[in-house]
C-alpha positions, 0 to 999 in steps of 0.5 A, a space after each residue: 393737672 394730672 401729676 402721674 409723671 413723676 420721679 421716684 424721689 428716693 432713688 434720685 441722687 441729691 444733685 439730680 433731685 436739685 436739677 429736677 426741682 430747678 426745672 419745676 421752679 423754672 416752669 413755675 416762674 415761666 407760668 407766672 411770667 406768661 399767665 400771671 399769678 394764676 398760672 402758678 396754680 396749674 404747675 404740675 409734674 407732667 409738664 416738668 417732665 415734658 420740659 426736661 424731655 423736650 430739652 433733653 439734648 442740652 448740656 444743662 440749664 443756667 441756674 439762678 436763685 429766685 424768690 417766690 411765695 413758697 420761699 420768699 426770703 431765701 429763694 430757690 434755684 430755678 432753671 432759666 435756660 433750656 433752649 440752644 439760644 440760652 433763653 427759656 423757649 422750652 420752658 415758656 412753650 411748656 408753660 403755654 401748653 400747660 395753660 392751654 390744657 388747663 383751660 380746656 380741662 376747666 371748660 370740660 368741668 364747667 360742662 360735666 361737674 355739679 353746680 358748685 364745682 362747675 362754678 369753681 371751674 368757671 371762676 378758674 377759667 375766668 382767671 386763665 382767660 387772658 393767659 389762654 389767649 396769650 398762649 394760644 397766640 404763641 402756639 396756635 397749632 397746639 391750641 387748634 389741635 387741642 380744641 379739635 381733639 377735645 371736641 372729638 372726645 366730647 362727641 365720643 363721651 356723649 355717645 357713651 363710647 366704651 372703646 378705651 383705645 378710641 377715647 384715649 387716642 384723642 388725648 394722646 394726640 393732644 400730647 403728641 402735638 407737644 413734640 413740635 417744640 423739639 429740635 430736629 425732625 428725627 427728635 420730633 418723630 421719636 418724641 411724638 410717638 413717646 408722647 402719644 403713648 404717654 398720653 394714652 397712659 395718662 388718660 387711662 390712669 386718670 379714668 381709673 383714679 376717677 372711677 369711684 367719683 364718676 360712678 357716684 356723680 353719674 359722669 361719663 367714664 370709659 371704664 364705667 361704660 365698659 365694665 359697669 360698677 367695678 373696673 377689671 384691673 387685671 384686664 387693664 394691667 397687660 395693656 398698661 404694661 404694654 404702653 410702658 414698654 412702648 414709652 421706654 422703647 421710644 426713649 431709648 432711641 433718643 441721645 442722652 443729655 444733662 437731664 438723662 438721670 432724672 428722665 431715666 428715673 421717671 421712665 424706669 422707676 417713677 411711671 411703673 410705680 405710679 401704674 402699680 399703685 393706681 392698679 392697686 387703688 393706692 395712688 389716689 389715697 396717697 395723693 389725698 394724704 400728701 401733696 408736694 406743690 412746692 417740691 
């Protein structure tokens, strides 16, 4: 969906990269199981990170080799157990949350995009409709919170709100709701704060990446409303750095686990790198040149 939360692959040990890829593949298989083949098209780095974060305290995950369209002959190792009961509750919860957010993003595109892109969003929503109903039934609280915050966000967009904190707050509250899938009350409290700040960061980076396209199309963008034809990247840098500090401070309150090396790579290397590239205008160009759908 957004893809900002990713590791610095060059700094990962081979075994840690293999673990990350196994969770990514496990999430992909969970999406197919929960939503059908259409679900695999919404797989992204952000929810791979979320699955690892929500199951950070586990001792590991059971691996098995599964075949798919990316590797139909040899297959790839996939994580199939990220919950204390040995099942895949966390992966399935993250798959459901991914479907719910993708559904609302498509609904938003149906309203805001030009005719052909809006039509594509309408087709995508039709393919996800059954999966969305199943996901919303499994996570009614998350689905209701998502609907409520999206409606609040739409009201701010229609009013042309230029307060970046106000509009980013709505998406941040959606992501913070994902913490309910965590284990203990203390973990949920910490993860809620971490994910809230991460939601603000993702929203701001997305607005910055979409700035030129939104300007050409005449779509709402909080940065455009605030800065006009050119965003003040130097003014945004301290704010984004401040948010990164909140995220890492919250993460340090959590106990370590099997996924710690990958999570720390993302927190301390991957996220700062993405923020830096986005501020410099290089991140969107990189995405257009190279994508890694199958890792």
